[in-house]
Backbone bond lengths (Angstrom), bond angles and torsions (degrees), N, CA, C in turn:
res aa  C-N    CA-C-N  psi(-1)  N-CA   C-N-CA  omega(-1)  CA-C   N-CA-C  phi
1 M - - - 1.502 - - 1.447 114.99 -
2 A 1.334 120.29 -33.36 1.447 121.08 -179.98 1.588 108.99 -64.49
3 S 1.305 112.44 -42.45 1.467 117.43 -170.90 1.588 108.76 -67.82
4 S 1.281 117.41 -34.18 1.460 123.84 175.94 1.567 108.10 -68.93
5 I 1.274 122.77 -44.01 1.426 123.90 178.25 1.540 109.76 -63.26
6 N 1.374 112.34 -43.22 1.515 116.63 -179.21 1.527 109.11 -61.40
7 F 1.336 114.36 -45.20 1.528 115.72 -179.77 1.426 114.63 -64.01
8 I 1.312 117.33 -43.44 1.509 118.86 177.90 1.502 112.96 -64.58
9 S 1.367 118.08 -42.01 1.495 122.85 175.54 1.437 109.83 -64.72
10 G 1.296 124.06 -44.25 1.412 124.06 178.19 1.517 111.52 -63.98
11 L 1.356 118.86 -39.67 1.449 120.09 179.09 1.560 110.42 -69.71
12 L 1.250 119.28 -32.72 1.508 123.02 177.96 1.519 105.09 -67.53
13 S 1.320 119.91 -44.85 1.420 125.90 177.13 1.609 112.91 -54.21
14 V 1.381 110.90 -47.24 1.423 115.67 -179.64 1.439 111.76 -60.79
15 L 1.426 116.24 -46.71 1.486 127.97 176.95 1.552 110.12 -55.19
16 A 1.390 115.71 -45.55 1.445 116.60 177.73 1.539 112.53 -62.95
17 Q 1.399 115.89 -39.86 1.451 120.72 179.97 1.543 111.03 -62.57
18 I 1.329 116.65 -40.85 1.441 119.43 177.80 1.420 112.22 -65.75
19 L 1.353 116.92 -41.69 1.483 122.47 177.69 1.488 112.64 -59.59
20 I 1.391 117.19 -45.71 1.437 124.05 175.87 1.536 113.59 -50.82
21 V 1.413 107.83 -53.52 1.497 114.31 -175.32 1.528 108.36 -63.57
22 W 1.375 115.78 -40.18 1.662 115.77 -176.52 1.527 106.20 -68.71
23 L 1.386 123.30 -40.09 1.358 122.68 -175.87 1.550 111.68 -67.15
24 V 1.306 117.18 -39.86 1.450 125.59 -178.81 1.546 107.20 -67.75
25 L 1.268 117.38 -44.93 1.467 123.27 -177.43 1.573 106.49 -67.88
26 S 1.349 119.87 -37.71 1.380 122.20 177.94 1.514 110.62 -63.39
27 W 1.333 120.07 -43.19 1.386 124.83 175.96 1.619 110.49 -59.25
28 L 1.398 112.21 -51.36 1.527 116.91 -175.77 1.476 106.84 -63.38
29 F 1.273 128.04 -37.01 1.406 125.67 -171.43 1.543 111.34 -109.63
30 S 1.301 118.80 13.66 1.433 126.79 176.71 1.522 113.32 56.93
31 W 1.282 118.39 32.33 1.434 116.95 176.24 1.524 112.13 -72.02
32 K 1.315 116.55 147.71 1.395 122.57 -175.47 1.606 103.91 -84.59
33 L 1.306 107.69 131.04 1.654 118.15 -177.33 1.452 102.19 -92.42
34 P 1.417 112.51 153.52 1.489 115.82 173.62 1.457 114.56 -65.90
35 E 1.234 116.30 143.01 1.533 121.60 -174.86 1.442 114.28 -50.47
36 W 1.413 118.30 -38.78 1.462 118.23 -178.57 1.579 112.06 -65.36
37 I 1.288 119.83 -26.32 1.419 118.86 177.43 1.473 111.03 -79.86
38 R 1.282 118.15 -37.64 1.537 122.28 -174.61 1.564 103.04 -71.82
39 T 1.246 120.90 -41.51 1.493 119.48 -173.31 1.549 113.71 -82.60
40 R 1.391 112.15 -17.44 1.556 113.55 -177.59 1.529 111.00 -118.60
41 S 1.289 124.88 24.93 1.326 125.65 178.99 1.425 117.02 -55.91
42 L 1.403 114.12 -40.96 1.485 118.24 -178.63 1.496 109.20 -67.63
43 L 1.349 117.90 -44.75 1.503 123.72 178.13 1.606 111.39 -61.74
44 L 1.253 115.20 -39.68 1.533 119.59 169.79 1.475 114.68 -59.93
45 A 1.338 117.50 -42.40 1.472 122.85 174.20 1.541 112.87 -61.90
46 F 1.296 113.85 -41.58 1.459 119.90 176.36 1.498 109.29 -60.31
47 S 1.381 113.72 -47.47 1.492 115.73 -179.84 1.408 119.02 -63.56
48 V 1.315 118.12 -31.87 1.434 129.10 171.75 1.563 109.40 -58.63
49 A 1.372 113.68 -56.31 1.451 119.24 177.48 1.575 115.59 -55.31
50 L 1.282 115.15 -39.69 1.438 125.15 -179.25 1.548 109.60 -65.64
51 I 1.401 113.94 -51.56 1.426 118.35 178.64 1.530 111.86 -61.14
52 A 1.398 118.49 -44.76 1.433 122.40 -178.69 1.550 110.08 -61.52
53 T 1.289 116.18 -41.21 1.512 120.51 176.78 1.529 112.65 -60.90
54 L 1.375 113.12 -46.04 1.426 117.80 -177.16 1.522 106.98 -66.85
55 G 1.369 115.35 -44.16 1.519 117.20 -179.85 1.545 110.18 -55.84
56 S 1.390 117.41 -45.93 1.481 117.71 -176.67 1.516 112.74 -62.67
57 L 1.399 115.70 -40.45 1.397 120.32 174.76 1.459 117.19 -63.32
58 T 1.421 113.66 -33.68 1.395 116.68 173.07 1.512 116.82 -64.00
59 Y 1.282 118.16 -43.63 1.415 129.01 177.26 1.507 108.10 -57.97
60 S 1.245 118.06 -46.34 1.556 120.05 -175.61 1.422 110.50 -87.10
61 E 1.300 124.01 -49.80 1.495 122.03 -171.03 1.600 113.54 -88.84
62 V 1.268 118.74 -26.70 1.452 120.20 -179.04 1.515 110.28 -95.67
63 L 1.313 118.99 -52.37 1.442 124.33 -178.98 1.588 114.71 -86.77
64 G 1.356 115.04 -15.18 1.487 116.92 172.32 1.444 119.15 83.81
65 Y 1.426 114.22 13.10 1.409 118.34 179.51 1.552 108.01 -74.56
66 E 1.284 120.51 124.49 1.448 124.82 -176.96 1.465 110.15 -78.44
67 P 1.260 122.73 125.30 1.542 120.72 -177.54 1.509 107.66 -78.97
68 C 1.373 111.73 140.82 1.370 118.61 176.16 1.586 111.19 -83.48
69 K 1.324 118.05 178.36 1.454 120.78 -178.66 1.561 111.31 -56.27
70 L 1.319 120.78 -44.76 1.447 116.34 -179.79 1.452 114.08 -72.49
71 C 1.301 116.51 -25.62 1.531 118.90 177.47 1.626 106.00 -67.00
72 W 1.274 116.48 -38.10 1.484 115.76 178.87 1.535 111.50 -69.39
73 I 1.318 116.10 -35.21 1.491 117.97 -179.43 1.577 107.59 -69.36
74 Q 1.289 116.40 -38.17 1.444 116.94 173.98 1.545 114.70 -58.77
75 R 1.300 111.00 -44.35 1.489 114.43 177.91 1.492 114.11 -60.93
76 I 1.354 113.26 -29.67 1.563 117.33 178.70 1.542 107.90 -61.57
77 F 1.357 115.54 -33.21 1.463 121.06 -178.30 1.465 115.26 -88.61
78 M 1.322 120.35 -17.26 1.441 123.30 179.35 1.554 113.87 -98.45
79 Y 1.303 116.43 -44.00 1.436 116.57 -176.47 1.496 115.52 -56.90
80 P 1.243 122.38 -44.40 1.486 121.88 179.41 1.443 115.42 -60.64
81 Q 1.293 114.30 -24.96 1.558 119.03 -177.11 1.513 108.30 -60.84
82 I 1.213 117.92 -30.45 1.540 119.06 -178.88 1.573 107.88 -62.07
83 L 1.252 117.18 -40.30 1.489 119.96 177.41 1.501 107.53 -75.25
84 V 1.201 120.01 -52.90 1.567 122.26 -176.55 1.464 109.54 -57.01
85 L 1.329 119.56 -53.53 1.377 118.98 179.08 1.480 117.08 -71.79
86 G 1.332 114.05 -28.04 1.504 118.72 172.54 1.529 111.65 -61.01
87 F 1.372 116.08 -42.81 1.399 119.74 -179.93 1.575 109.05 -69.26
88 A 1.395 120.59 -38.48 1.426 123.21 178.22 1.480 109.78 -64.91
89 V 1.318 119.65 -36.03 1.460 120.93 175.55 1.559 112.98 -66.91
90 W 1.323 113.40 -40.94 1.503 122.43 -178.62 1.507 109.17 -63.95
91 K 1.310 113.89 -36.27 1.505 120.01 176.15 1.596 111.11 -76.86
92 H 1.358 118.03 7.01 1.400 128.82 -178.25 1.482 112.44 69.66
93 K 1.266 123.44 -83.66 1.567 119.35 179.37 1.500 105.93 -87.26
94 G 1.310 123.90 -2.08 1.382 120.94 179.24 1.483 118.64 72.41
95 S 1.295 121.05 151.82 1.461 123.17 172.73 1.477 112.17 -84.04
96 S 1.283 114.59 148.02 1.463 118.54 -179.15 1.583 108.88 -64.70
97 A 1.362 123.11 -29.21 1.417 125.07 179.61 1.547 106.79 -63.18
98 L 1.467 117.53 -48.52 1.404 116.56 -178.78 1.482 115.02 -69.07
99 I 1.298 121.17 -31.79 1.500 122.55 175.02 1.480 108.81 -69.99
100 D 1.389 118.37 -40.53 1.513 114.74 177.76 1.505 112.26 -64.82
101 T 1.308 117.87 -40.23 1.472 123.43 176.88 1.426 108.52 -52.21
102 S 1.388 123.46 -53.42 1.393 131.85 -176.06 1.515 106.93 -60.63
103 L 1.367 117.99 -46.90 1.433 123.83 -179.43 1.475 113.27 -56.58
104 V 1.336 117.18 -46.59 1.482 125.13 174.62 1.473 110.16 -61.86
105 L 1.283 124.78 -44.60 1.426 127.54 177.02 1.576 110.10 -58.89
106 S 1.315 116.39 -42.68 1.467 118.85 179.26 1.405 115.43 -73.28
107 V 1.347 121.64 -37.10 1.409 121.20 177.75 1.573 109.97 -69.41
108 I 1.239 118.91 -35.11 1.611 118.62 172.48 1.535 104.65 -64.01
109 G 1.290 118.24 -46.53 1.478 120.68 -174.31 1.517 105.62 -62.39
110 V 1.356 125.58 -37.50 1.427 127.65 -178.59 1.596 104.01 -61.30
111 I 1.217 119.23 -48.32 1.573 123.99 -174.20 1.559 105.07 -62.58
112 I 1.330 120.39 -50.09 1.376 124.87 -176.94 1.534 113.20 -60.46
113 T 1.330 115.16 -51.70 1.419 121.07 -178.30 1.542 112.52 -66.46
114 L 1.319 115.61 -33.81 1.579 120.15 177.69 1.493 106.20 -63.95
115 Y 1.362 116.07 -48.69 1.551 119.47 177.69 1.501 110.22 -54.36
116 H 1.419 116.54 -46.67 1.350 122.31 -173.38 1.560 111.75 -67.71
117 Y 1.229 119.62 -38.47 1.413 129.67 177.50 1.604 109.87 -64.38
118 L 1.311 114.60 -48.26 1.414 118.46 -176.68 1.584 109.93 -69.82
119 M 1.410 115.77 -31.66 1.406 115.98 170.14 1.584 115.20 -65.78
120 Q 1.231 113.28 -43.15 1.531 118.00 178.85 1.608 108.67 -60.98
121 R 1.270 117.17 -34.73 1.481 117.91 -177.42 1.464 110.49 -84.46
122 G 1.423 119.17 1.01 1.422 120.54 -179.51 1.602 118.08 72.45
123 L 1.314 111.45 18.66 1.403 117.96 176.69 1.558 116.09 -83.28
124 I 1.307 114.86 -25.01 1.431 124.73 171.05 1.636 109.78 -133.83
125 P 1.322 112.21 147.42 1.528 111.84 -178.26 1.477 115.49 -68.28
126 E 1.440 113.18 151.51 1.420 115.09 179.02 1.516 110.13 -65.89
127 G 1.329 115.12 126.07 1.463 120.66 -176.28 1.521 112.85 -86.39
128 P 1.365 116.19 -132.84 1.435 123.01 -167.46 1.536 112.34 -72.46
129 C 1.330 119.38 -0.83 1.448 122.48 -175.33 1.556 104.62 -63.13
130 A 1.319 114.88 -48.66 1.479 117.31 -172.03 1.519 112.30 -64.42
131 A 1.345 113.36 -30.97 1.472 117.13 -173.53 1.440 114.63 -83.01
132 I 1.405 121.09 -8.74 1.387 125.48 -171.64 1.526 113.58 -81.80
133 G 1.376 116.32 -18.96 1.409 122.02 -177.76 1.477 119.56 98.04
134 Y 1.398 116.36 5.47 1.554 121.05 173.74 1.542 105.45 -62.13
135 S 1.247 113.40 148.74 1.479 121.79 174.70 1.545 109.71 -76.20
136 V 1.272 118.36 -22.78 1.479 122.41 -177.42 1.513 107.15 -110.50
137 S 1.364 109.32 125.37 1.554 120.34 172.53 1.502 110.36 -66.03
138 C 1.303 113.85 135.86 1.562 118.36 176.03 1.522 106.80 -67.43
139 A 1.322 125.20 -18.35 1.477 125.95 177.08 1.513 110.78 -86.70
140 K 1.287 124.39 -3.81 1.391 126.96 -176.85 1.567 109.35 -71.31
141 V 1.363 116.82 127.71 1.397 117.05 -177.18 1.565 107.62 -101.67
142 F 1.318 119.37 114.56 1.472 120.40 179.70 1.595 109.46 -90.84
143 V 1.339 118.94 -24.03 1.428 118.69 -176.26 1.546 106.49 -137.01
144 M 1.241 118.45 137.29 1.460 122.39 176.94 1.641 105.66 -138.24
145 Q 1.329 118.66 94.39 1.328 124.12 -172.10 1.593 111.25 -107.93
146 F 1.226 119.81 132.77 1.468 124.81 -176.88 1.492 114.69 54.93
147 G 1.352 115.26 30.11 1.452 118.90 178.48 1.535 123.98 81.39
148 Y 1.379 109.20 -12.61 1.545 114.13 -179.19 1.504 113.34 -148.89
149 I 1.224 119.85 -13.13 1.506 117.46 179.48 1.437 116.18 -88.36
150 T 1.296 114.72 117.05 1.417 125.13 178.50 1.583 110.25 -114.33
151 I 1.317 117.66 169.52 1.487 113.03 -179.70 1.495 117.47 -59.55
152 P 1.403 117.35 -38.54 1.521 115.94 174.65 1.599 108.52 -61.25
153 L 1.299 121.15 -36.49 1.409 119.33 -174.67 1.629 107.94 -74.12
154 M 1.227 115.66 -26.22 1.462 116.57 169.78 1.456 114.79 -61.82
155 A 1.349 112.68 -46.06 1.492 123.25 175.40 1.566 109.48 -62.63
156 L 1.292 117.16 -42.40 1.467 118.48 177.48 1.455 113.82 -58.99
157 S 1.434 111.98 -44.92 1.458 117.11 177.18 1.473 114.11 -56.93
158 A 1.374 114.73 -43.94 1.509 120.08 -177.54 1.515 108.90 -67.84
159 F 1.335 123.64 -43.34 1.431 126.14 -177.89 1.533 106.33 -66.79
160 L 1.273 121.20 -43.26 1.494 121.54 177.59 1.539 110.93 -63.90
161 L 1.261 118.06 -45.49 1.501 119.12 177.92 1.506 111.06 -60.30
162 I 1.338 117.95 -47.25 1.447 118.49 177.87 1.525 109.97 -58.15
163 S 1.276 118.19 -43.66 1.524 122.16 179.35 1.544 111.34 -57.81
164 V 1.241 115.04 -47.03 1.524 121.12 -178.12 1.499 111.99 -65.51
165 L 1.379 111.21 -39.78 1.509 119.73 -177.95 1.488 108.87 -63.36
166 L 1.327 113.30 -40.37 1.530 120.90 -176.83 1.482 113.50 -75.57
167 L 1.373 111.12 -25.37 1.563 112.95 176.89 1.474 111.18 -88.95
168 L 1.272 122.68 -14.60 1.460 132.34 -177.44 1.506 109.84 -50.06
169 P 1.299 121.88 -55.40 1.479 120.37 177.54 1.549 114.78 -58.78
170 R 1.248 117.21 -30.05 1.494 120.19 -179.70 1.527 109.07 -78.38
171 W 1.310 121.16 -34.51 1.467 129.36 174.92 1.629 111.55 -67.31
172 Q 1.314 112.28 -34.09 1.451 114.51 -174.11 1.569 114.10 -85.80
173 K 1.335 115.94 2.99 1.477 120.78 176.37 1.454 114.51 -74.20
């Protein structure tokens, strides 16, 4: 079961990364995006937050992977986005305050997950996580899919995709 979940999560992360690159390149080179992406970017961002939340809960509650300190902090910035983006979708085009709130949560999430991923890959030393007394090290790798995708990179992909999707309407003006 774990290998199937890891494969699906890894595949979703790769798809998110491809979509991020495509959306950023289309902004940089003024490519016209398909109508369904332009008109549903908020709904897509909500879907990404929902899938990321369900994925993190699957890893901890179904597979039994104990979250480290940084994983908990990342959850603090992802979980509320279901409500924030859900309300924005419900309001149809959403309010700028809700979208800005989600964007701030996502940007902070990007910073934390990037730090966490770099720590896991040994590119920066393990910081305060080890000293806080958690039983799980923040540098521990539970999942390694396709040779580079770990749980923090999955979260990083989700936070980045949410950020890009929320910026998309501003880029398209």
